[in-house]
C-alpha positions as CSV (number, residue, x, y, z in Angstrom):
1,M,141.8,102.2,79.6
2,Q,139.2,102.5,82.4
3,D,139.0,105.6,84.5
4,E,140.4,104.8,87.9
5,N,137.5,106.5,89.7
6,K,134.8,104.9,87.6
7,L,133.1,101.9,89.2
8,T,133.0,98.7,87.2
9,P,129.6,97.1,86.4
10,E,130.2,94.5,89.1
11,H,130.9,97.1,91.8
12,I,127.7,98.9,90.7
13,V,125.6,95.8,91.0
14,R,127.1,95.0,94.5
15,K,126.5,98.6,95.6
16,R,122.9,98.6,94.2
17,D,122.2,95.3,96.1
18,A,123.6,96.7,99.3
19,A,121.6,99.9,98.8
20,L,118.4,98.0,98.3
21,A,119.0,95.8,101.3
22,A,119.7,98.9,103.5
23,Y,116.6,100.6,102.1
24,D,114.4,97.5,102.9
25,A,115.9,97.3,106.4
26,G,115.0,101.0,107.0
27,D,118.6,102.2,107.0
28,F,117.9,105.2,104.8
29,D,121.2,106.9,105.6
30,A,123.2,104.0,104.3
31,A,121.0,103.4,101.3
32,F,121.1,107.1,100.3
33,L,124.9,107.2,100.3
34,L,125.2,104.0,98.3
35,F,122.5,105.1,95.8
36,L,124.2,108.5,95.4
37,E,127.5,106.9,94.6
38,I,126.1,104.8,91.8
39,A,123.6,107.3,90.7
40,Q,126.5,109.6,89.8
41,E,127.8,106.8,87.6
42,G,124.5,106.8,85.7
43,D,122.7,103.9,87.4
44,T,119.0,104.6,86.6
45,L,117.5,102.6,89.4
46,A,119.7,104.6,91.9
47,Q,118.7,107.8,90.3
48,F,115.0,106.8,90.5
49,S,115.5,105.7,94.2
50,L,117.1,109.0,95.1
51,G,114.1,110.8,93.6
52,L,111.9,108.7,95.8
53,M,113.9,109.3,98.9
54,H,113.9,113.1,98.3
55,E,110.1,112.9,97.6
56,N,109.5,111.0,100.8
57,G,112.1,112.8,103.0
58,Q,114.0,109.6,103.7
59,A,117.6,110.4,104.8
60,V,117.2,113.9,103.5
61,Q,114.8,116.8,104.0
62,Q,111.8,116.4,101.7
63,D,112.5,118.3,98.5
64,F,110.2,117.9,95.5
65,D,112.4,119.9,93.2
66,E,115.4,117.6,93.9
67,A,113.1,114.6,93.6
68,R,112.1,115.8,90.2
69,E,115.7,116.3,89.1
70,W,116.6,112.7,90.0
71,Y,113.4,111.4,88.4
72,M,114.2,113.3,85.2
73,K,117.8,111.9,85.2
74,A,116.4,108.4,85.4
75,A,113.6,109.1,82.8
76,R,116.2,110.4,80.3
77,Q,117.6,106.9,80.5
78,D,114.3,105.2,79.9
79,L,113.3,104.5,83.6
80,A,110.2,106.7,83.9
81,A,108.7,107.3,87.3
């Protein structure tokens, strides 16, 4: 039985597409929130993207330590920065 709070793969894909569209449009606040939700579900592209956003100070204060943490989470799943 699937955990009620866990996103389905289809939801993750939709949220990832929405996050990428928001990022490309320069809506970093929306992109950050969408990436964060799916990154917490283990989505490696979202984890990498959060690292990038922390590194560049997009929607958050620039924080290289936090960027490294997100990059490492992604790298542990074979998406190296």
